[in-house]
N, C-alpha and C positions, 0 to 999 in steps of 0.2 A: 624387433618382432613385428612392428607395424609395417616395415618395409617388406618383410616376407609375406605378410597378408596381402599387401597391395600387389606384389608380384604374382601371387597365386590367383587373385581376382582377374588381373590382366590376362593371364594365361587361359583362365576358364572362359572369359568373355571372348577372347580371340578364337578359341576352339569352337565355342557356340556359333559365332559368326561364320567361321569356316564351314562348320557342318551344315548351317542353313544354306550357304551358297554353293555347297558341293554339288547338289543335285539340280542347280538352276543353270539356265543358259541365257544367252543374249537373245532377246526378241526385238525385232525392228518393225516399225510401222510408221504410219503417217496419219495426222489429223486432217479432216476436211470440214469446211464450213462455207457460209455465204459471204466470205470476205477473203482478201488476199493477205491480211495481217495475221499470219499463223505462227509468228516467232515468239518465243518466250513463254509458252504455255507449260506449266508445271506438270510433270508426269511422275507420280509417286506410287511405289509398290507399297500398298497398305500393310502387307505382311512383314516385310523387312525394313520398311521406311527408307528404302533407297530412293533417291530422287534424281531426276534429270529434267532438262527443258528442251522444247522443240526448236529446230533450226528455222531458217527463213522460209523453207518450203513446207514446214509442218512436220518434218521427219524427226524420229526419236529412236533411241536404242536403250534398253534397260534390262538388267538381270532379273529373271523371273522364272516361274514354272507353272504348269497347269494347276489351277486352283487358287492362284494368287489373284488379287484384285488390284487393278491399276486405276488410280484416281487422276483424272484430268481436271486441272483447275487453273483459272485465269480471270482477271478482272472483266474482260470483255466477253467471256463465254460462261454458259451455265455449267456447273460441275457435272461431270459424267464419270460413273464407275463401271468398269468393265471386268467381268469375271473371266479369266483366261481359260481357254480349253486347249486340248491337244492340237486341234486343227489350226489354231492361231500361230503355233510355232512352225508349222510346215507351209503356211500360206505365204505366197510371194506378194500378196496385196492386202496385208493386214491394215485396215483403215478404221478410224474411229471418228464418227460424225459428232461435231459440237454445235450446240445452238447458241446464237448470239444473245447477249443480255440487252434488253431494251430498257434504257434508263428514261423513265417518264418524268418530265419536269413538272413539279407541283405549282410553280409560280415563276413568271418571267417579269422582271422589273426593268423597264427601259428608262434610263436616266439621260437627261439632256444637259450637255455641258456647253453653254453658249460661249464660254471664254476659251474653249479649246478648239482651235482651228489652225489652218496651215500657216497663217501669219504669226499667231502667237507662238507656234512651235518652231518658227524660224525656217520653215520649208520654203516660203516665198517672202520676198522683201515686204515690209509693212507699208511702204509707200507705192507699191506696184498697183497700177490701174487695173480694175476688173472690167470685163466686157460682158454685155448680154449676148444672147445667141445671134440676134440680128446684127449687133455691132461687130461681132467676130466675123460673120460672113462678109459684111461690107468691107471690113479692114483687110481681109484676105484677098478679096476681089480687086481692091484698089492699091494695095501696097506694092511698091517696087522692090523686087528681090535682087539685090546687088550681087548675089552669088550665082544667079542663074546665067546660063550661057546661050547667047544668040550669036551665031557665026556672022562675021562680016561687019560687026559694029566696032567702030574705032573708039579708042579712048576708054575702054571698059565695056561691061556688058550688063544689061538689065533684063528682067523678065518682060515679055510682051503681053502677059496675061491681062494687066490692067487696061491696056489699049484695046485688046480684043473684047474684054467685058464691056467697055464703053461703046464700042461699035455694035455689039450684039444687043445692047439694051439691058444687059444683066445688072450693070451698075445702077441704072435708073430704077430697076425693079427692086433691088436690094435697099435702095434709099427709101423707097415707099414702104417697104416692110419695116424698116427701122422707125419711120414716123408712126406707123400704126402701132408698133410695139410700145413706143413711148406714150402714145395717147392712152392705150390700155393700162399702162402702169399708173398714169396720173388719175385715171378713172377709179381704179381700185384704191389708190391712196386717198382720194377724195371721199369715197364711200366708207372707207375705214375710219376716217376722221370725223365725219358727220353722218348722223342717222337720217332715215327718211323723214322722221318726225321734224327734224330741224329744217329740212327743205320746205315741208308743207306748212308747218305751224309757225315757224320763226321767219323764214324768208318769204312765206306766202306764195310759193310756187304751186300751181295746180298739180295734183298727183299724176295726171296723165302726161305732164310736161317736165317732170323731174329729170328723167333720163336725157331729154333734149337739152335741158339747162346744164346738165353735167358736161355734155359734149361742147356746149357753147363756152363753158368756163375753161375747159382744158385747151381750147383753141387760142386762148389768150396767153401769150408768151410771158407777160409780166406776172400773171396769176400762177402759172406753172412753176416759175422760179421760186415764188414765195411758198407755194404748196410743197415743193420739193425740199424746202428748208425745214418742213415739219413744225413751223411756228404756228400753232393753232390760232393764236390771237390775231396775228397779222393776216392769216389766211381767211379767218372768219370776217374780218373787216372788209377785205377786198371782195370776198364772195358776196357780201351784202350789196356792194356797189354794182357788181355784175348782175345781181338779181333784179335790181331796179331797172337797169337797161333792158334786161331780158323781158321783163313784164311789159315794158313800153313797146318792145317789138311785137309781143303777143297781142297787145291791145290794138296796134296798128293793123295787124293781119286780120283781126276779127271785126274790123269796121266794115 
């Protein structure tokens, strides 16, 4: 008995679905928007609940009739409902414009991961030497390229660029730039390690001469080696000795 009832329901539902679609025809169209990503937008006939999706060009085809409502929905577009008219079925250019959804960020959190870098990730060897910009320029200008080709050279070939850079003075200029870069680095390191108050009140350097004393200190090769080790105790001790000598120089100039 139950099987008979189920068969009757299936037949009734099938006839209902067939009668609904009997007077419907295929309507084809295209969505347009301010983006090229038009694929995968859902197109649903709200009357029959028949659904399809758009292709890569935004095109779609679906069974419908005048009076049906097509619902266009996607995560990147605002929902749009279109009530179909007779003209839509005869139009060769049936298009539906969709507006993009603008997702506004409420909060942006930037996290710094000091332990995540190219070395820790194994992208570059851990013992590989790093170069500053001036060091890279000088290395490029003076390095011999064994793979370069210079015709007529016996026993192998090397690049003539280092020799030409030497003759033109470029190598000398790059060496000067490297020295300036290193001095600037040591100056910043010194100012980061010791405050202005330390120079004036502890080392007794006149305020107007602090910057000159910093230049004087970083000109001392022994001091820059200790400074670069970032050992504050050793650096402070040697800085005190240099301060005494610097004040003697100032005293001699002011006589």
